[in-house]
Structure formats: C-alpha cells, structure tokens
N, C-alpha and C positions, 0 to 999 in steps of 0.2 A: 295737610296735617292737624290735626288737635292735639292738645296736651295730654299728658297722661294725666288722670284725674288726681288732685292731690289729695293727701291723708286719706286715701280710699277706706283702706282696713279700718282705721279708727273711727272714720265718721260712718261707714255702712254698721260696724259692731254698736255703735252708741243709736243708730237710729231703729234698726230692727229689733223690735223685741218682743213681736207678735207676728209669726208668720203668714197667719191668716186677716191681718190687718191692711189698710188703705195707707199709701204712703205717697209724699209729693216729693221731686226733684224740680225745683224751681229752676234750675239753670243746666238743662239738657246738654248743650254743647256737642261733645263728641260721643257722649252717651255713655261714658265709662262708669260713673256712679250708678246711673240706671241700670244697666246690666248686672251690676254686683248687687244692685237691690233685688231685684227679679229673682236673681239667682237664690236669694234667701227666703224667697215667699213659698207659701204653698199653693195649692190648685186654686184656694178662694182668696188668696192675696192679691193686691191691686196696687198698682204704680200708675200715678199720672205725672207726665213731664211736662215742664213749660218751656219754651224758648222763642224770642220774638224774631231770631235770626233766620231769614230764609235758609241759610246754607246749613245751618243744624238740622234743617228737615231730612238732609241727605243720609243722615246718620241714625235714622230710626229703623226699628227692626221689629218683626213679626212676632207678638206673643199676645194669646187672648188676656193676659193679667197686665197689658201695658197701653197706654194711651199718651200719644203726644200731643201737646195742643201749642199752637201757634200764636201765642201772646205773651206779653209783658207780664211778670209775675206781679205786677201791681194790680191786676185784675184776678188774684188768685181766687177770692172767695166765689164772686159772680162766676166765673168759668167753670169751677167745680160744680155750683150749683146745676148748671146746665146740663151734667153728667148726672144728676141726681144725688151728689155727695155734699154733706153738710158737715161732716165731722171726719177727721183723719187721726190716726195713729202716730203719724209723724211727719216730720217737714225737714228737708235739707235744701240749702242755698249756698252754693259755691261762687261766691262772686266775681266780679272785674272781668277783664279782657281775657278771651281764650287766645291761646299761642296762634291758632289759626286766624283770628282777627288781625293779630300782630304782623302776622307773615303774608298777609294780602295785602301787599302794598297800596292798592288804589284804596283801602279803605280809609288810610290817612291816620291810621293809629299809632304806627312806628315812628321814632323818632330818626332812625335809620335810613328811610327811604323817602325819596322826593316823590308827593303823592299830592292829589287834590284836598283841600283842606275839608274832610268829611267828618270821619270819627263816629257816624251814625252806627249804633247796634243795630236798630231798625231801618233798613234803608229807605222804607216808603214814608218815613217821616218827613217834615219839610224843612224843620230846624238841623242846620249841620255846622259844621266849625266854620267854615267861610262866612256864613250869617252872622255868628257870635263875634269873630274878628273885626268884620268891615261894617256892621251894623249897631252893635253894642255902643253905648256912650262909655267916655272915660271912667265914671265912676261905677259903672256894673261890670266893666273890664278889671278895674282894680279889687272890686270887692270878689270876683272869681279867682283871682289870683292869689289873694291875700287868704279867703276863706278856704278854699277847693285845693290850691297848690302849695298854701302855707309859706307862700315867697313874701319876704320882708319889704323887697323893693317894689310891690305891687303896683303904687303910683305911678312909678317911674316908668315901669313897663307898659302900663295903658297909656300913658302920655306919649310914648315914643311909637306906639302903633296906630294911634289917632293920628298923630302928626303924618306919619309916613302915609296912612291910606287915603290922606287929602288929595295927594299928587298921583297914587298908583293903587289900584284893588290889590289886596294880599290874597293870592290866588292858591299858593301850594305850601307844604310845609318848608320847602326849602326858602321861600319866600320869606315866610315868619320867622326861621332860623336865622336868615340872614341879617335881620335887625338887629341881634344880640350878639354879631361876630366880635365886638369889642370885649366881649367876656373871657377871663382868662382860661386857658386849654384844661387846667385841673379843677374848675367848676362847671365847665359845660354840661358834661352827661347828666349829673344830678339836676342842675338847672331846667334842662330842656325835658326831662322825665316830669318834673312837678310843673311845669309849664302845662305839657299835652296832658297830663292828668287833670289839671284843672278845668281845661278846655272840654275835655271828654266828660267830665261829671256834668258840667253844664248843659253840653248837647243832648245828654242821656237821662238829667235829671236824676242821677242815682242815687244822691242821698234821699230824695223826697220819696223815691220808688222804694227803696229800702225801708223806709218808715211805715210807709202803707203795707208794705207786704209784712212787716213783722207785727202791725197792729192786726192784720188780718190772721195771721197765723194763730195769734192767741185765740181769736174766735173760735176758729175751726177746729183746734186740736182738742181731742178728748182730755179730760183731766187724766193726769198720768202720762199724756202724748208729749211725746219730745221734739224740740227744735234745736237743729243742728246748722250753724253759719261759719263759713269758713270764709274770711276777709283778707285782704292783701296791703291794707293800709290804715293808718290810725283813724284816719275820719270816720272809715266804716265800722272798725272795731271798738269805737268808743261809743256809737250808737248801739251796737249790738250789745255790749258790756251793760250799759245803762237798763235797755230795755228788759234785759234778761234779769237786773236786779229788781227793779220795782215797776216795771211796764210803762215806763217814761222816758222821754229824751231830755229833757230839760227839768228844772225845778226838784222839789221835793215832794215825796208823798206825804199824805197825812199820817200823823201818828197817834198812838193812843197815850194815855198817861203814864204808860210805862216806857216810852219811847219807842215801841215797836209799831211797824207797818206792816201792812198786807204785802206779800210777796206775790208776782207773776209767776215766777219759776224757782224751782231748787235747781241750784247749779251740780251738774255731775262732778267737776272739778273746779276749784275756786280759782285756777289759773288757767288761761289758754293753754290748748295743746299745740304746739309747734314739729313741724317735720325734724326727723332726726338729719345727720350727717348724709347717710346713703341715699335718702330721698331727694336730698337738695343736689347731691352729686348727679343724680340720674335725671333730675327735672329742675331747671333753675327755677322756673315758675313757682316752686313751692317755698324759695328761700324766705318772701316775706309773710307767709302764710300763717293764720291765726285761726283755731278753731275752737267755738265755744259751744257748749250742749246745755240746754235748758230742761227740766221736765215741768211742765204745767202744774200747777199748784192746784 
C-alpha cells in the first residue's frame, strides 16, 4: 500500500494553471498526485513523473499525456532533455519516504521492524545503512547524527557504535537499537526516529539531491512557472524556504544601494500550507507536512 497523497487538492490547485502545459511530478510513488494532475490537463497537456524506486513503477498508468521516468530527480534536467523538453510550466515534489517503503520491513526504513540495515530508496545503489554504520569513522558518524538527526549526543552515539562494531558487525535495525537500550522509555520513540532519519538521509544523499533538484527546477521553469515542494522535516523545509526566497541555500544575496535583492520566486503564500485536522486523522503521514509554492520571477 502506498500512502494517500498529502495535500492533494492544495498542491494540484497551485500547480496546474495551464491545462495545455507541461508539468513534472518529481516523486511519483503511488501515483496519487500524478493522476490528479493528468485529470486537470487538456489533450495537449503533458506530465513527466520521476521515481527511482522500482516498486513505484508498478503503479504506472496508461495515458498518452503521461510518462514515468525511472530516475532520481537529481537528474531532472538531463532526463527531460532526452524527451525534448527544455521548459516546463510547473514542478511538484512530495519529499520523504512513502508509507509503502516504511511498511516493507525488509527495506529497513521503519524503527518498528527488525530488518537488515538497508534504507536505500534505490536498491541498485551500493551504499546502504549497514555500510554507513559499520564503515564510517567516528567523526563522520557524529556529523551525520548531529546535522541530519539533530541529536545533541551525537559524539557519544558515534563512539558507542564504533566501540561495539569492533567485536561484532551491526547487521540489523534491532542490532542497532539494542546499543541504546539504556535510554529511558519516554525518549525512545523520538530518539530512534531522529537516528533512523539521519542514517537514511546519508544513505540517499537526500539534502544534496534536493539542492540539485531545486537549482535545476529554477533553470527549466518558464517565467511564471510554479515550483511546489511538500517537505516533512525542518532540514528539508529550511532549504526550500531559503531557495524560494533568494535562490540560495546559504549566505546572503547581493543587494543594490537601496537594500533590495533579485528574487528567484514570488511566494504564493508567505507561510507554509499545512494539512487540516481531518487530513491528519485520515493520513498520519500528513502530520509533519509543509507545502511551499513559488512562482518563478
């Protein structure tokens, strides 16, 4: 089962402003957003969807206006050029891990199941969670836990892992969790969620991939084209917010003598859109979702 698409109506309402246009769904997954986008298109409209997960390909559907590309969205620009597309009217990216990936225990994404340390969104890649945990040095592990998991005790966690793996390889999610069995029960769920998030981000290079996609999105969007991103944690949302503001991820843009800078996008709303209580009740994945929409200047 794939999750119900988060913020479906709000995102597609913002995205499809020209039924004859060309659109991109960067994260096809179960196909919920893509199907709704195609429903809004005329016979001349076109949608290109991306997904690197082989499981997602089974959700494809037949429509002359629709093309599913089995690629990571970090290859957005070049992949579209292969189809003769250099400009698009709108791009949607619903980030994060799908419910399907969490529910497939053997993928190792879930903190609830004992599974091999994997966490690869693309099962063809060589780097997995087992390599990260057993082969990265202590400093690299500490940085991952601190920057990607926002865990303040990152150095101690890394030290514990490196000490343990000297005597026994850490093979499974349960092996990893046992190292921290000393944690008080009321802290366990949040801690494991942060720990697994940090490892998953490293395995899939999620923040670097997101940056590459955002930069390419700006290049291929037509003036007036729309970029919509739904994120699920502060690390992603921070990057999206900054990029939509000034086209940068860090530092400050050059300003003129009046203190103004060249905008990359106009925001449709100054604050992120979040799901209402009804959607959260029906779809727990929506709880942490934030949607931001920018119109290319």
